[in-house]
N, C-alpha and C positions, 0 to 999 in steps of 0.2 A: 315806528309804533303808529297804530291806527286808531284813528277815532272819525267815525262817520256822524255827519249831521243831516236832520231831514229837514226838507225846504217844505214850506206850506204856501197855499195861495193866499195872497194878501187880501183879494176880494174875488168873487165868483167869475170876475173877466180879466182879473189882472193876475199874470204868472210872474213870479220873481225870474230874475235873469238866470241862465243856466250857469253853474259853477264850471269853470274850466276843467277839462278832463287833464289827467296827469298819469305818468308812466315811469317808468324806469329806463327807458331810451327814447330817442327821437326827440321831436318837438315837446314832447309833453314831459322829458326827461329831468332828472334833478339840475343839470345846468341850466333851465329856462324856470324853475320854480319861483324864483324870486321875482321874475317879472310876471308869471302867470297869477302868482299870490303874493302881491307885493305888501300886504299890510301886516304879516308876519313871515314869510317865508325869506324877506330881504331884510330881517331883523339882526342885532348884533350878539343875540344869546342863543344861537341855534344848536341842534345836535343833528348826527353824533359829533364828538370830538375825540383826537387822540389822546390816549390816557397814558401818562409817563410818570413811574413811581419816583424817579429822580428829579423831577420838576414840581411834584406836587406837595402842598403843605402837609407835613406828617402830623397826625392828632391821634391822642389815645382817649378814650371815653369810657364810662363805667355804665353808658346808658343803654343795657341790654336790650336786643330784641325783643317784642313781645309780639308774637306771631298767633293771634286768636283764631282758631279752627282751620289752621293750616293742615292738621293732623285729621280732619273730618273728610270722612268719604261721602260725597253728595249722592243725592238719589238719582241725579241726572246730570249729563252735561252734552252740550250741544257743540259740534264742530262745524265750522262754515269756511268755504271756498270765497272770499270776498273779491277774487279776480287779482289781488295784489299780495295775499298771503293765506294761510291757514290759521283760522282764530277758535279758540275754545273758550266758553262761557258756561257758568252755571246758570241754570234755566229758573232758579227762583229769583224774586225781585225784592223781597223783604230785606232793607239793608242789615238789620239786627241780627238777620240768620247768615250772612255772608261772611266769609273770612275777611280779617282785617289785620294791619300791621301798625305799630306803633314803637317807640324807642328808637335806637338806633340813629339817634340825633334828629329825627324827623320833624320833631317839634309838635306834632300833632297825631292823631289817629286817621288812617287812610284804608278804606273799603276796597276789597278786590271788585273788578269789573269783568276782565278778560285777560287772556293771554295769547300771544302769536309770535310767529316766527320770521326771521329775515335768513336767507340762506344763499349760497353762490352756485355757480354752474360746474365750479370744481372747488376742492375742498381748501384750497389755499386763500378763498376769499369767502364772504358771504355775511361777516359780521359788520356791525354799523361802526360800533366803537372799535378802536385798537387797543391793544394794551402792550406796552413797550414797544411799539412798532409791529407788532404782530397782529394780523388779521385772522380770526377763526373761521371754521367752516359754516357756522350759522351762530346765529344770537336769539335767545329766548327774552320776550319782555312780559314780564306780568305789571299790568296795569292797574292802578289803583286810584280813587279819587278820594279827597279830603271828606270824611263821615259828615262833617257838620254842614257841608254843601248839600247833602241828601240826594246828589245824582250825579252822573258823569258829565251830563249836558251843563249842569247848572256850574259845576267846579271848574269847566274850561273857561269860565268868565272870570276867574280868580288866579293872580300870580303864582298863589301856593296850592293850586286846585288839584294837581297831579302828582302822584309819587310813582315811579317806576324803577322794577327792579330788572336789572340787566344781566343775564347768565350767557356766558360764553359756551359755546359748544364744540367740543374738541373731536376732529374727524379722527377715526380709528377702524380697526378691524373687528371689533366685537361689539355685538348689538347692545344697547343700554337697554336693559328690560324696563326700566322707568316710564320709556318712550313707546313702548310697545303697545298700549291701548290708543295713542295718539297716531303711530303709523298705521295700525289697522283701520283708524277712522278715516285716514287719507284716501285710502280706495273706495270709500263710499261718497266722496266729494269731488270727482275728477275735474268738474268743469265749473266755470265762474258761475257763482249765484248757488251753487249747490249747499245744502244745509242736511246735516244727518244728527241722530243721537248716537253717542259713543256705546259702544258695546259692553266695556269695563270701566267702571268707575275708579277713581283713584283721589288721594288728597293732594293739595297743592305741595307739601312738604317733600312730595316724592320727584320734585322738579328742581329742588333747591341744591346747591352744592354741599359736600360735607362741611366746608368751613364757610360760615357766613359773617365771620367776626372781622374780615378784613376786606374792604370795599373802596372804591373811589365814589366820591360825592361830589356834585356840582349842579347848578342851575342850568336849565336850557329848553329844550322845546320838545314837541312832537317830532319825530324825523320823516313824516309825511305831511303833504298838504292837509291843512292849513298852516302847519309849522308854528302853532301856537306857544308861546312862550311861558309856558305854565307849568312845567315839569321839573321836580327835584328829582334827580337822577342817583341811583344807588347801581354801582356796575361791579359786581363782585370779582374779586382778584383769582379765585379758583373757578375753573371749568366744571363742566359735566362732560361726559363722553356722548358720541353718537358715532354709528358705524358709517361705512360707505354705503352698504345696502339700506339703511334706514333714510340716508341723505337723499338716494335714489329716489324714493318714494315720494319726497317733498317735490323734486326736480320732474315728476310725472305730472304734477297737477297744472291744468291748462287756466290761463288768465283770458281776458278779453282778446278777440280777434284769433282764439285758438292758439295762442303763442305759450309756450310753458313759461311758467313764473319760475324765475332763477335771477340771481344776481339782484335780487328785490331790496336791495341796500342803498342807503344815501351815502354819498361819501363824506368823509369827516370835514367838520365846519372851523372857521377861525375859533380860537377860544376868546380874542379881543380883549386880554385882561381879565377874565373872569378866575376866580380862586377856585382850583382844584384841590380836595383835600382827600389823603389816603388816611382812611380812619381804621383803627383797630379797637376793636371792644374788648374790655377786660372785665 
């Protein structure tokens, strides 16, 4: 899951130290993130993790999801190749006009910020979390910040700052029409740093699995540096589909140094005694 921070000059002649570069392979790869970014990536509540229904705490709840503006078709959507993933966001900045989520045992309201994908070079890998030992072809993250904090940047400073909905993508033969606007957008952002407006708008609810009432919940982190431990994770049990042809469009994207973006997932991290709940809403 991607969050980027902007660094500003402290004084006209004083530049901040450059942040270390990171990647998914080599010296900047995940096995070295704890050393490169020790403040957070070396923490004890890191994400992703292996989710197992037999080991999770089973919980039933009547706290139904409240998905506000998830059925709203926005006026504009921007897609970006940030060198590590494909990211999509609404272009409006008024928090009151953006979609939000509450209920679902979240304990507060969270405003939508952006969504992005992780995927593999082959369809037997690609997801960050695993479900009952299974890795999926890709994983979609819908990132939200706690509404009361006003912005993504401010929310990252708080333990309960972010809520992310994780959705597994199951590889298959048939195109998922709900993903078509995104797939078409990928062709317009082939290189790192490219941004473009999507040609076809769609509501966020089109990306959700049919059943959102059963999910895993735990406290964790961003899955990319700087790995801040500020995320309430919701990973739905039911996946959505994606075809091999659609996956190939993701794999065509170029990151830094003209390498194809693929296998852009962090390996699962130790649970370290954290409570993992499997919640069913009724």
